[in-house]
Every structure is written in structure tokens, then in C-alpha cells.
All heavy atoms as a GROMACS GRO file, in nm:
protein
  561
    1MET      N    1  -1.135  -2.221  -1.068
    1MET     CA    2  -1.134  -2.130  -0.955
    1MET      C    3  -0.990  -2.092  -0.916
    1MET      O    4  -0.966  -1.979  -0.876
    1MET     CB    5  -1.207  -2.200  -0.838
    1MET     CG    6  -1.222  -2.114  -0.718
    1MET     SD    7  -1.336  -1.981  -0.751
    1MET     CE    8  -1.355  -1.913  -0.593
    2LYS      N    9  -0.901  -2.189  -0.928
    2LYS     CA   10  -0.762  -2.163  -0.892
    2LYS      C   11  -0.699  -2.061  -0.987
    2LYS      O   12  -0.620  -1.976  -0.944
    2LYS     CB   13  -0.684  -2.294  -0.893
    2LYS     CG   14  -0.558  -2.290  -0.816
    2LYS     CD   15  -0.500  -2.429  -0.799
    2LYS     CE   16  -0.393  -2.426  -0.693
    2LYS     NZ   17  -0.340  -2.558  -0.664
    3ILE      N   18  -0.735  -2.068  -1.113
    3ILE     CA   19  -0.681  -1.973  -1.211
    3ILE      C   20  -0.734  -1.833  -1.182
    3ILE      O   21  -0.659  -1.735  -1.189
    3ILE     CB   22  -0.717  -2.017  -1.356
    3ILE    CG1   23  -0.644  -2.148  -1.388
    3ILE    CG2   24  -0.682  -1.909  -1.456
    3ILE    CD1   25  -0.686  -2.210  -1.520
    4ALA      N   26  -0.860  -1.822  -1.145
    4ALA     CA   27  -0.918  -1.691  -1.113
    4ALA      C   28  -0.849  -1.630  -0.991
    4ALA      O   29  -0.819  -1.510  -0.990
    4ALA     CB   30  -1.067  -1.706  -1.089
    5LEU      N   31  -0.824  -1.711  -0.888
    5LEU     CA   32  -0.756  -1.660  -0.770
    5LEU      C   33  -0.611  -1.622  -0.799
    5LEU      O   34  -0.558  -1.528  -0.741
    5LEU     CB   35  -0.761  -1.762  -0.657
    5LEU     CG   36  -0.891  -1.767  -0.578
    5LEU    CD1   37  -0.887  -1.877  -0.474
    5LEU    CD2   38  -0.923  -1.635  -0.515
    6THR      N   39  -0.548  -1.695  -0.890
    6THR     CA   40  -0.412  -1.659  -0.929
    6THR      C   41  -0.409  -1.525  -1.002
    6THR      O   42  -0.319  -1.443  -0.979
    6THR     CB   43  -0.352  -1.770  -1.019
    6THR    OG1   44  -0.358  -1.895  -0.950
    6THR    CG2   45  -0.208  -1.740  -1.054
    7ILE      N   46  -0.508  -1.500  -1.085
    7ILE     CA   47  -0.517  -1.371  -1.154
    7ILE      C   48  -0.545  -1.259  -1.054
    7ILE      O   49  -0.485  -1.151  -1.061
    7ILE     CB   50  -0.626  -1.376  -1.265
    7ILE    CG1   51  -0.580  -1.470  -1.377
    7ILE    CG2   52  -0.656  -1.237  -1.320
    7ILE    CD1   53  -0.687  -1.502  -1.479
    8VAL      N   54  -0.633  -1.285  -0.956
    8VAL     CA   55  -0.661  -1.187  -0.851
    8VAL      C   56  -0.535  -1.158  -0.771
    8VAL      O   57  -0.504  -1.042  -0.738
    8VAL     CB   58  -0.775  -1.235  -0.759
    8VAL    CG1   59  -0.786  -1.150  -0.634
    8VAL    CG2   60  -0.907  -1.237  -0.834
    9GLN      N   61  -0.458  -1.261  -0.741
    9GLN     CA   62  -0.334  -1.244  -0.667
    9GLN      C   63  -0.234  -1.160  -0.746
    9GLN      O   64  -0.165  -1.074  -0.690
    9GLN     CB   65  -0.274  -1.379  -0.632
    9GLN     CG   66  -0.154  -1.369  -0.542
    9GLN     CD   67  -0.097  -1.504  -0.507
    9GLN    OE1   68  -0.112  -1.600  -0.580
    9GLN    NE2   69  -0.030  -1.510  -0.393
   10LEU      N   70  -0.226  -1.181  -0.875
   10LEU     CA   71  -0.137  -1.102  -0.960
   10LEU      C   72  -0.178  -0.955  -0.961
   10LEU      O   73  -0.094  -0.865  -0.947
   10LEU     CB   74  -0.135  -1.158  -1.102
   10LEU     CG   75  -0.048  -1.085  -1.202
   10LEU    CD1   76   0.098  -1.103  -1.166
   10LEU    CD2   77  -0.075  -1.136  -1.341
   11ILE      N   78  -0.308  -0.929  -0.973
   11ILE     CA   79  -0.358  -0.792  -0.972
   11ILE      C   80  -0.332  -0.725  -0.837
   11ILE      O   81  -0.291  -0.608  -0.831
   11ILE     CB   82  -0.508  -0.790  -1.009
   11ILE    CG1   83  -0.528  -0.832  -1.154
   11ILE    CG2   84  -0.570  -0.653  -0.984
   11ILE    CD1   85  -0.671  -0.858  -1.193
   12LEU      N   86  -0.355  -0.800  -0.729
   12LEU     CA   87  -0.330  -0.745  -0.596
   12LEU      C   88  -0.182  -0.713  -0.574
   12LEU      O   89  -0.148  -0.611  -0.514
   12LEU     CB   90  -0.376  -0.843  -0.488
   12LEU     CG   91  -0.527  -0.856  -0.468
   12LEU    CD1   92  -0.557  -0.971  -0.373
   12LEU    CD2   93  -0.587  -0.727  -0.418
   13SER      N   94  -0.094  -0.797  -0.626
   13SER     CA   95   0.049  -0.772  -0.608
   13SER      C   96   0.094  -0.648  -0.683
   13SER      O   97   0.171  -0.567  -0.630
   13SER     CB   98   0.131  -0.893  -0.650
   13SER     OG   99   0.117  -0.918  -0.789
   14VAL      N  100   0.044  -0.629  -0.804
   14VAL     CA  101   0.079  -0.509  -0.881
   14VAL      C  102   0.022  -0.384  -0.813
   14VAL      O  103   0.090  -0.282  -0.801
   14VAL     CB  104   0.030  -0.521  -1.027
   14VAL    CG1  105   0.044  -0.390  -1.102
   14VAL    CG2  106   0.105  -0.632  -1.099
   15ALA      N  107  -0.101  -0.394  -0.764
   15ALA     CA  108  -0.164  -0.280  -0.695
   15ALA      C  109  -0.088  -0.247  -0.568
   15ALA      O  110  -0.067  -0.129  -0.536
   15ALA     CB  111  -0.309  -0.312  -0.663
   16LEU      N  112  -0.043  -0.348  -0.495
   16LEU     CA  113   0.030  -0.326  -0.371
   16LEU      C  114   0.163  -0.256  -0.397
   16LEU      O  115   0.199  -0.162  -0.326
   16LEU     CB  116   0.052  -0.459  -0.300
   16LEU     CG  117   0.100  -0.457  -0.157
   16LEU    CD1  118   0.001  -0.382  -0.069
   16LEU    CD2  119   0.118  -0.598  -0.106
   17VAL      N  120   0.232  -0.298  -0.500
   17VAL     CA  121   0.359  -0.234  -0.535
   17VAL      C  122   0.337  -0.088  -0.576
   17VAL      O  123   0.410   0.002  -0.532
   17VAL     CB  124   0.431  -0.312  -0.648
   17VAL    CG1  125   0.548  -0.233  -0.704
   17VAL    CG2  126   0.479  -0.447  -0.597
   18CYS      N  127   0.235  -0.063  -0.656
   18CYS     CA  128   0.207   0.075  -0.701
   18CYS      C  129   0.169   0.166  -0.584
   18CYS      O  130   0.216   0.279  -0.576
   18CYS     CB  131   0.095   0.074  -0.805
   18CYS     SG  132   0.143   0.002  -0.962
   19ILE      N  133   0.086   0.116  -0.493
   19ILE     CA  134   0.044   0.198  -0.380
   19ILE      C  135   0.160   0.229  -0.288
   19ILE      O  136   0.174   0.341  -0.240
   19ILE     CB  137  -0.070   0.129  -0.304
   19ILE    CG1  138  -0.197   0.131  -0.390
   19ILE    CG2  139  -0.098   0.196  -0.171
   19ILE    CD1  140  -0.310   0.049  -0.335
   20VAL      N  141   0.247   0.131  -0.266
   20VAL     CA  142   0.364   0.156  -0.181
   20VAL      C  143   0.458   0.257  -0.246
   20VAL      O  144   0.515   0.342  -0.179
   20VAL     CB  145   0.437   0.023  -0.149
   20VAL    CG1  146   0.572   0.047  -0.086
   20VAL    CG2  147   0.351  -0.063  -0.058
   21MET      N  148   0.471   0.252  -0.378
   21MET     CA  149   0.558   0.346  -0.447
   21MET      C  150   0.503   0.489  -0.443
   21MET      O  151   0.580   0.585  -0.447
   21MET     CB  152   0.579   0.303  -0.593
   21MET     CG  153   0.657   0.174  -0.607
   21MET     SD  154   0.822   0.184  -0.540
   21MET     CE  155   0.897   0.295  -0.654
   22PHE      N  156   0.370   0.504  -0.436
   22PHE     CA  157   0.310   0.637  -0.430
   22PHE      C  158   0.322   0.703  -0.293
   22PHE      O  159   0.308   0.824  -0.281
   22PHE     CB  160   0.162   0.633  -0.470
   22PHE     CG  161   0.140   0.626  -0.618
   22PHE    CD1  162   0.059   0.528  -0.672
   22PHE    CD2  163   0.200   0.716  -0.704
   22PHE    CE1  164   0.038   0.521  -0.808
   22PHE    CE2  165   0.180   0.709  -0.839
   22PHE     CZ  166   0.098   0.611  -0.892
   23GLN      N  167   0.347   0.624  -0.190
   23GLN     CA  168   0.355   0.680  -0.056
   23GLN      C  169   0.485   0.758  -0.037
   23GLN      O  170   0.587   0.723  -0.095
   23GLN     CB  171   0.347   0.569   0.049
   23GLN     CG  172   0.212   0.505   0.056
   23GLN     CD  173   0.207   0.396   0.162
   23GLN    OE1  174   0.300   0.378   0.238
   23GLN    NE2  175   0.096   0.325   0.165
   24GLN      N  176   0.478   0.861   0.045
   24GLN     CA  177   0.597   0.938   0.076
   24GLN      C  178   0.672   0.870   0.188
   24GLN      O  179   0.612   0.803   0.272
   24GLN     CB  180   0.560   1.080   0.118
   24GLN     CG  181   0.500   1.161   0.007
   24GLN     CD  182   0.467   1.301   0.053
   24GLN    OE1  183   0.480   1.334   0.170
   24GLN    NE2  184   0.424   1.385  -0.039
   25GLY      N  185   0.803   0.890   0.192
   25GLY     CA  186   0.883   0.831   0.296
   25GLY      C  187   0.855   0.894   0.431
   25GLY      O  188   0.816   1.010   0.441
   26ARG      N  189   0.877   0.820   0.537
   26ARG     CA  190   0.853   0.870   0.672
   26ARG      C  191   0.958   0.974   0.712
   26ARG      O  192   0.934   1.059   0.795
   26ARG     CB  193   0.857   0.755   0.772
   26ARG     CG  194   0.750   0.653   0.749
   26ARG     CD  195   0.629   0.687   0.828
   26ARG     NE  196   0.530   0.582   0.811
   26ARG     CZ  197   0.404   0.605   0.788
   26ARG    NH1  198   0.360   0.727   0.778
   26ARG    NH2  199   0.320   0.507   0.775
   27THR      N  200   1.077   0.970   0.653
   27THR     CA  201   1.184   1.062   0.690
   27THR      C  202   1.184   1.188   0.607
   27THR      O  203   1.270   1.273   0.625
   27THR     CB  204   1.320   0.993   0.676
   27THR    OG1  205   1.337   0.952   0.539
   27THR    CG2  206   1.330   0.872   0.768
   28GLN      N  207   1.090   1.201   0.517
   28GLN     CA  208   1.088   1.320   0.430
   28GLN      C  209   1.056   1.444   0.513
   28GLN      O  210   0.965   1.446   0.594
   28GLN     CB  211   0.984   1.303   0.322
   28GLN     CG  212   0.990   1.412   0.218
   28GLN     CD  213   0.896   1.384   0.103
   28GLN    OE1  214   0.813   1.296   0.111
   28GLN    NE2  215   0.909   1.459  -0.002
   29GLY      N  216   1.134   1.548   0.492
   29GLY     CA  217   1.111   1.674   0.563
   29GLY      C  218   1.188   1.686   0.692
   29GLY      O  219   1.179   1.787   0.758
   30LEU      N  220   1.262   1.585   0.732
   30LEU     CA  221   1.341   1.594   0.854
   30LEU      C  222   1.475   1.660   0.823
   30LEU      O  223   1.527   1.652   0.713
   30LEU     CB  224   1.366   1.455   0.914
   30LEU     CG  225   1.243   1.383   0.965
   30LEU    CD1  226   1.283   1.247   1.019
   30LEU    CD2  227   1.176   1.463   1.076
   31GLY      N  228   1.529   1.726   0.918
   31GLY     CA  229   1.658   1.792   0.897
   31GLY      C  230   1.644   1.942   0.896
   31GLY      O  231   1.536   1.996   0.874
   32ALA      N  232   1.754   2.011   0.918
   32ALA     CA  233   1.752   2.157   0.928
   32ALA      C  234   1.733   2.222   0.792
   32ALA      O  235   1.669   2.326   0.782
   32ALA     CB  236   1.882   2.206   0.992
   33ILE      N  237   1.785   2.164   0.686
   33ILE     CA  238   1.778   2.227   0.554
   33ILE      C  239   1.639   2.209   0.493
   33ILE      O  240   1.580   2.302   0.442
   33ILE     CB  241   1.886   2.168   0.461
   33ILE    CG1  242   2.023   2.200   0.518
   33ILE    CG2  243   1.871   2.222   0.321
   33ILE    CD1  244   2.137   2.133   0.444
   34ALA      N  245   1.583   2.090   0.500
   34ALA     CA  246   1.455   2.061   0.435
   34ALA      C  247   1.336   2.116   0.514
   34ALA      O  248   1.228   2.130   0.459
   34ALA     CB  249   1.439   1.911   0.416
   35GLY      N  250   1.352   2.150   0.639
   35GLY     CA  251   1.241   2.194   0.722
   35GLY      C  252   1.186   2.330   0.685
   35GLY      O  253   1.073   2.362   0.716
   36ALA      N  254   1.262   2.414   0.616
   36ALA     CA  255   1.217   2.549   0.585
   36ALA      C  256   1.108   2.549   0.479
   36ALA      O  257   1.025   2.640   0.476
   36ALA     CB  258   1.335   2.633   0.538
   37GLY      N  259   1.104   2.452   0.391
   37GLY     CA  260   1.007   2.450   0.283
   37GLY      C  261   0.872   2.392   0.320
   37GLY      O  262   0.779   2.396   0.242
   38ASP      N  263   0.858   2.337   0.439
   38ASP     CA  264   0.732   2.276   0.480
   38ASP      C  265   0.639   2.381   0.537
   38ASP      O  266   0.673   2.454   0.628
   38ASP     CB  267   0.757   2.168   0.586
   38ASP     CG  268   0.828   2.047   0.529
   38ASP    OD1  269   0.816   2.026   0.408
   38ASP    OD2  270   0.894   1.976   0.607
   39THR      N  271   0.520   2.386   0.482
   39THR     CA  272   0.418   2.474   0.535
   39THR      C  273   0.307   2.392   0.597
   39THR      O  274   0.300   2.270   0.578
   39THR     CB  275   0.358   2.563   0.424
   39THR    OG1  276   0.292   2.479   0.329
   39THR    CG2  277   0.465   2.646   0.357
   40PHE      N  278   0.220   2.457   0.669
   40PHE     CA  279   0.110   2.386   0.735
   40PHE      C  280   0.017   2.322   0.633
   40PHE      O  281  -0.026   2.208   0.649
   40PHE     CB  282   0.033   2.484   0.824
   40PHE     CG  283  -0.083   2.420   0.895
   40PHE    CD1  284  -0.060   2.334   1.002
   40PHE    CD2  285  -0.212   2.444   0.855
   40PHE    CE1  286  -0.167   2.273   1.067
   40PHE    CE2  287  -0.318   2.385   0.920
   40PHE     CZ  288  -0.296   2.299   1.026
   41LEU      N  289  -0.013   2.393   0.526
   41LEU     CA  290  -0.105   2.340   0.426
   41LEU      C  291  -0.046   2.222   0.350
   41LEU      O  292  -0.114   2.125   0.320
   41LEU     CB  293  -0.147   2.450   0.328
   41LEU     CG  294  -0.232   2.561   0.387
   41LEU    CD1  295  -0.257   2.671   0.285
   41LEU    CD2  296  -0.364   2.506   0.439
   42SER      N  297   0.082   2.228   0.317
   42SER     CA  298   0.143   2.117   0.244
   42SER      C  299   0.152   1.992   0.330
   42SER      O  300   0.139   1.881   0.281
   42SER     CB  301   0.282   2.156   0.193
   42SER     OG  302   0.372   2.172   0.300
   43LYS      N  303   0.170   2.009   0.459
   43LYS     CA  304   0.174   1.894   0.548
   43LYS      C  305   0.037   1.828   0.558
   43LYS      O  306   0.026   1.707   0.558
   43LYS     CB  307   0.221   1.935   0.688
   43LYS     CG  308   0.368   1.962   0.696
   43LYS     CD  309   0.407   1.995   0.839
   43LYS     CE  310   0.554   2.025   0.849
   43LYS     NZ  311   0.596   2.055   0.986
   44ASN      N  312  -0.069   1.906   0.567
   44ASN     CA  313  -0.202   1.848   0.580
   44ASN      C  314  -0.250   1.782   0.451
   44ASN      O  315  -0.319   1.682   0.456
   44ASN     CB  316  -0.302   1.955   0.623
   44ASN     CG  317  -0.287   1.989   0.769
   44ASN    OD1  318  -0.234   1.911   0.846
   44ASN    ND2  319  -0.332   2.107   0.807
   45LYS      N  320  -0.216   1.836   0.336
   45LYS     CA  321  -0.256   1.775   0.210
   45LYS      C  322  -0.190   1.638   0.194
   45LYS      O  323  -0.254   1.541   0.158
   45LYS     CB  324  -0.219   1.864   0.093
   45LYS     CG  325  -0.309   1.983   0.076
   45LYS     CD  326  -0.266   2.064  -0.046
   45LYS     CE  327  -0.346   2.191  -0.058
   45LYS     NZ  328  -0.302   2.272  -0.170
   46SER      N  329  -0.062   1.632   0.220
   46SER     CA  330   0.008   1.505   0.204
   46SER      C  331  -0.032   1.405   0.311
   46SER      O  332  -0.031   1.286   0.289
   46SER     CB  333   0.158   1.527   0.205
   46SER     OG  334   0.201   1.570   0.332
   47LYS      N  335  -0.069   1.458   0.428
   47LYS     CA  336  -0.104   1.367   0.536
   47LYS      C  337  -0.235   1.294   0.505
   47LYS      O  338  -0.247   1.176   0.533
   47LYS     CB  339  -0.117   1.447   0.666
   47LYS     CG  340  -0.112   1.364   0.789
   47LYS     CD  341  -0.108   1.452   0.911
   47LYS     CE  342  -0.028   1.385   1.021
   47LYS     NZ  343  -0.020   1.467   1.139
   48SER      N  344  -0.330   1.362   0.447
   48SER     CA  345  -0.457   1.295   0.417
   48SER      C  346  -0.439   1.192   0.307
   48SER      O  347  -0.496   1.084   0.313
   48SER     CB  348  -0.563   1.398   0.378
   48SER     OG  349  -0.526   1.463   0.259
   49LEU      N  350  -0.360   1.223   0.206
   49LEU     CA  351  -0.334   1.127   0.100
   49LEU      C  352  -0.252   1.010   0.153
   49LEU      O  353  -0.279   0.894   0.121
   49LEU     CB  354  -0.262   1.194  -0.017
   49LEU     CG  355  -0.227   1.104  -0.135
   49LEU    CD1  356  -0.354   1.047  -0.198
   49LEU    CD2  357  -0.146   1.179  -0.237
   50ASP      N  358  -0.151   1.039   0.235
   50ASP     CA  359  -0.069   0.932   0.291
   50ASP      C  360  -0.150   0.842   0.384
   50ASP      O  361  -0.130   0.721   0.387
   50ASP     CB  362   0.050   0.990   0.366
   50ASP     CG  363   0.162   1.034   0.274
   50ASP    OD1  364   0.162   0.991   0.157
   50ASP    OD2  365   0.248   1.110   0.318
   51ALA      N  366  -0.241   0.900   0.459
   51ALA     CA  367  -0.324   0.820   0.549
   51ALA      C  368  -0.415   0.727   0.469
   51ALA      O  369  -0.432   0.610   0.503
   51ALA     CB  370  -0.407   0.910   0.639
   52THR      N  371  -0.472   0.778   0.361
   52THR     CA  372  -0.556   0.696   0.275
   52THR      C  373  -0.476   0.584   0.210
   52THR      O  374  -0.521   0.469   0.204
   52THR     CB  375  -0.622   0.783   0.166
   52THR    OG1  376  -0.693   0.889   0.229
   52THR    CG2  377  -0.716   0.702   0.080
   53LEU      N  378  -0.357   0.616   0.161
   53LEU     CA  379  -0.273   0.514   0.099
   53LEU      C  380  -0.227   0.410   0.199
   53LEU      O  381  -0.217   0.292   0.167
   53LEU     CB  382  -0.152   0.580   0.031
   53LEU     CG  383  -0.182   0.659  -0.096
   53LEU    CD1  384  -0.056   0.728  -0.146
   53LEU    CD2  385  -0.241   0.571  -0.204
   54ALA      N  386  -0.202   0.451   0.322
   54ALA     CA  387  -0.161   0.356   0.426
   54ALA      C  388  -0.274   0.259   0.459
   54ALA      O  389  -0.251   0.139   0.474
   54ALA     CB  390  -0.116   0.431   0.551
   55LYS      N  391  -0.396   0.310   0.469
   55LYS     CA  392  -0.511   0.223   0.495
   55LYS      C  393  -0.534   0.128   0.378
   55LYS      O  394  -0.562   0.009   0.397
   55LYS     CB  395  -0.636   0.306   0.520
   55LYS     CG  396  -0.636   0.379   0.651
   55LYS     CD  397  -0.758   0.465   0.668
   55LYS     CE  398  -0.748   0.550   0.792
   55LYS     NZ  399  -0.862   0.643   0.805
   56LEU      N  400  -0.522   0.179   0.257
   56LEU     CA  401  -0.541   0.097   0.138
   56LEU      C  402  -0.433  -0.011   0.128
   56LEU      O  403  -0.461  -0.125   0.090
   56LEU     CB  404  -0.539   0.186   0.013
   56LEU     CG  405  -0.586   0.124  -0.117
   56LEU    CD1  406  -0.730   0.074  -0.104
   56LEU    CD2  407  -0.578   0.227  -0.228
   57THR      N  408  -0.311   0.023   0.167
   57THR     CA  409  -0.203  -0.074   0.169
   57THR      C  410  -0.233  -0.187   0.266
   57THR      O  411  -0.212  -0.305   0.235
   57THR     CB  412  -0.070  -0.007   0.207
   57THR    OG1  413  -0.042   0.097   0.115
   57THR    CG2  414   0.044  -0.106   0.209
   58THR      N  415  -0.284  -0.154   0.383
   58THR     CA  416  -0.317  -0.255   0.483
   58THR      C  417  -0.426  -0.349   0.434
   58THR      O  418  -0.415  -0.471   0.448
   58THR     CB  419  -0.362  -0.187   0.614
   58THR    OG1  420  -0.260  -0.098   0.657
   58THR    CG2  421  -0.390  -0.288   0.722
   59VAL      N  422  -0.530  -0.294   0.372
   59VAL     CA  423  -0.641  -0.376   0.324
   59VAL      C  424  -0.595  -0.467   0.210
   59VAL      O  425  -0.624  -0.588   0.211
   59VAL     CB  426  -0.758  -0.285   0.277
   59VAL    CG1  427  -0.863  -0.365   0.204
   59VAL    CG2  428  -0.817  -0.213   0.396
   60ILE      N  429  -0.523  -0.412   0.114
   60ILE     CA  430  -0.479  -0.493   0.001
   60ILE      C  431  -0.380  -0.600   0.046
   60ILE      O  432  -0.384  -0.713  -0.002
   60ILE     CB  433  -0.420  -0.404  -0.110
   60ILE    CG1  434  -0.533  -0.323  -0.174
   60ILE    CG2  435  -0.349  -0.487  -0.216
   60ILE    CD1  436  -0.488  -0.229  -0.282
   61ALA      N  437  -0.292  -0.568   0.140
   61ALA     CA  438  -0.197  -0.667   0.192
   61ALA      C  439  -0.270  -0.780   0.263
   61ALA      O  440  -0.234  -0.898   0.248
   61ALA     CB  441  -0.096  -0.601   0.284
   62ALA      N  442  -0.373  -0.748   0.340
   62ALA     CA  443  -0.449  -0.852   0.410
   62ALA      C  444  -0.520  -0.944   0.311
   62ALA      O  445  -0.518  -1.067   0.325
   62ALA     CB  446  -0.550  -0.787   0.505
   63VAL      N  447  -0.582  -0.885   0.209
   63VAL     CA  448  -0.650  -0.966   0.107
   63VAL      C  449  -0.548  -1.051   0.031
   63VAL      O  450  -0.573  -1.169   0.000
   63VAL     CB  451  -0.731  -0.876   0.012
   63VAL    CG1  452  -0.788  -0.956  -0.104
   63VAL    CG2  453  -0.842  -0.806   0.088
   64PHE      N  454  -0.432  -0.995   0.002
   64PHE     CA  455  -0.326  -1.069  -0.067
   64PHE      C  456  -0.282  -1.190   0.016
   64PHE      O  457  -0.264  -1.299  -0.038
   64PHE     CB  458  -0.208  -0.976  -0.094
   64PHE     CG  459  -0.092  -1.043  -0.164
   64PHE    CD1  460  -0.096  -1.062  -0.302
   64PHE    CD2  461   0.018  -1.086  -0.094
   64PHE    CE1  462   0.009  -1.123  -0.367
   64PHE    CE2  463   0.124  -1.147  -0.158
   64PHE     CZ  464   0.119  -1.166  -0.295
   65ILE      N  465  -0.265  -1.171   0.146
   65ILE     CA  466  -0.224  -1.282   0.232
   65ILE      C  467  -0.332  -1.390   0.237
   65ILE      O  468  -0.302  -1.510   0.230
   65ILE     CB  469  -0.191  -1.230   0.374
   65ILE    CG1  470  -0.062  -1.148   0.369
   65ILE    CG2  471  -0.177  -1.344   0.474
   65ILE    CD1  472  -0.031  -1.074   0.497
   66ILE      N  473  -0.457  -1.350   0.245
   66ILE     CA  474  -0.566  -1.448   0.248
   66ILE      C  475  -0.572  -1.527   0.119
   66ILE      O  476  -0.585  -1.650   0.120
   66ILE     CB  477  -0.700  -1.377   0.278
   66ILE    CG1  478  -0.702  -1.325   0.421
   66ILE    CG2  479  -0.819  -1.470   0.254
   66ILE    CD1  480  -0.816  -1.232   0.453
   67VAL      N  481  -0.560  -1.459   0.005
   67VAL     CA  482  -0.563  -1.528  -0.124
   67VAL      C  483  -0.444  -1.623  -0.137
   67VAL      O  484  -0.457  -1.736  -0.186
   67VAL     CB  485  -0.567  -1.426  -0.241
   67VAL    CG1  486  -0.544  -1.494  -0.374
   67VAL    CG2  487  -0.698  -1.352  -0.242
   68THR      N  488  -0.328  -1.579  -0.089
   68THR     CA  489  -0.210  -1.665  -0.094
   68THR      C  490  -0.229  -1.790  -0.008
   68THR      O  491  -0.194  -1.901  -0.050
   68THR     CB  492  -0.085  -1.587  -0.046
   68THR    OG1  493  -0.068  -1.472  -0.130
   68THR    CG2  494   0.039  -1.672  -0.053
   69LEU      N  495  -0.285  -1.774   0.112
   69LEU     CA  496  -0.310  -1.890   0.197
   69LEU      C  497  -0.412  -1.984   0.135
   69LEU      O  498  -0.396  -2.106   0.142
   69LEU     CB  499  -0.357  -1.844   0.335
   69LEU     CG  500  -0.250  -1.779   0.422
   69LEU    CD1  501  -0.313  -1.726   0.551
   69LEU    CD2  502  -0.140  -1.878   0.455
   70VAL      N  503  -0.516  -1.931   0.075
   70VAL     CA  504  -0.617  -2.015   0.011
   70VAL      C  505  -0.555  -2.094  -0.104
   70VAL      O  506  -0.581  -2.213  -0.120
   70VAL     CB  507  -0.736  -1.930  -0.039
   70VAL    CG1  508  -0.827  -2.009  -0.131
   70VAL    CG2  509  -0.815  -1.876   0.079
   71LEU      N  510  -0.471  -2.030  -0.181
   71LEU     CA  511  -0.406  -2.099  -0.293
   71LEU      C  512  -0.308  -2.206  -0.246
   71LEU      O  513  -0.298  -2.313  -0.307
   71LEU     CB  514  -0.334  -1.998  -0.383
   71LEU     CG  515  -0.423  -1.916  -0.475
   71LEU    CD1  516  -0.342  -1.807  -0.543
   71LEU    CD2  517  -0.488  -2.005  -0.579
   72ASN      N  518  -0.235  -2.180  -0.138
   72ASN     CA  519  -0.131  -2.273  -0.094
   72ASN      C  520  -0.180  -2.384  -0.002
   72ASN      O  521  -0.115  -2.487   0.008
   72ASN     CB  522  -0.017  -2.197  -0.025
   72ASN     CG  523   0.066  -2.122  -0.125
   72ASN    OD1  524   0.086  -2.167  -0.236
   72ASN    ND2  525   0.113  -2.006  -0.086
   73LEU      N  526  -0.291  -2.364   0.064
   73LEU     CA  527  -0.343  -2.468   0.154
   73LEU      C  528  -0.436  -2.565   0.086
   73LEU      O  529  -0.492  -2.653   0.150
   73LEU     CB  530  -0.413  -2.402   0.274
   73LEU     CG  531  -0.321  -2.323   0.368
   73LEU    CD1  532  -0.403  -2.257   0.477
   73LEU    CD2  533  -0.214  -2.412   0.426
   74ASN      N  534  -0.456  -2.548  -0.044
   74ASN     CA  535  -0.543  -2.637  -0.123
   74ASN      C  536  -0.682  -2.649  -0.065
   74ASN      O  537  -0.739  -2.758  -0.056
   74ASN     CB  538  -0.479  -2.776  -0.139
   74ASN     CG  539  -0.354  -2.771  -0.223
   74ASN    OD1  540  -0.348  -2.694  -0.318
   74ASN    ND2  541  -0.258  -2.852  -0.189
   75ILE      N  542  -0.738  -2.537  -0.021
   75ILE     CA  543  -0.873  -2.536   0.032
   75ILE      C  544  -0.976  -2.559  -0.078
   75ILE      O  545  -1.080  -2.616  -0.056
   75ILE     CB  546  -0.900  -2.401   0.106
   75ILE    CG1  547  -0.808  -2.393   0.228
   75ILE    CG2  548  -1.044  -2.388   0.148
   75ILE    CD1  549  -0.813  -2.261   0.300
   76LEU      N  550  -0.940  -2.519  -0.198
   76LEU     CA  551  -1.034  -2.530  -0.310
   76LEU      C  552  -1.050  -2.671  -0.362
   76LEU      O  553  -1.144  -2.702  -0.432
   76LEU     CB  554  -0.990  -2.437  -0.424
   76LEU     CG  555  -0.980  -2.290  -0.387
   76LEU    CD1  556  -0.924  -2.210  -0.502
   76LEU    CD2  557  -1.116  -2.237  -0.349
   77GLY      N  558  -0.957  -2.755  -0.331
   77GLY     CA  559  -0.966  -2.895  -0.373
   77GLY      C  560  -0.892  -2.931  -0.496
   77GLY      O  561  -0.837  -2.877  -0.576
   0.00000   0.00000   0.00000
């Protein structure tokens, strides 16, 4: 069981890194020069994808923390 949870933890860590890398930065589009290229449609498209990725990041991080605690607290015996 411990080996299976370790494999799950490895998969979760890789998924967490990939999802965070796909997210856009919070400061993107700020400033006088970059603001001209932003349109209403481009903001809404990225916002829906970013919102989904943010929720997915929260869920995967929570599961990762739980699996880490289970592995380190020797709950499995």
C-alpha cells in the first residue's frame, strides 16, 4: 500500500508542476504598452481556462498534502 501511495504522490507532483506551468501570470497584461493588445474576448477565454486551472491546482495540492501526511504519519502501519 505504501508503494502505491508513493506512486500516486509522484504522479500528483508531476501533475501539479505541469498545471502550475500552464497557468498565466497574474501580472500579464499590466502596463501601458501591453494593455493595447488585450481585447474583451481574449480576456474571457483565458479567464475561463485560468479559473479551471486554479481550481484544479487547489484540488491536486490538497490531495497531495493528504497523501504526504498519510505516508509520513505511518497511518498505514
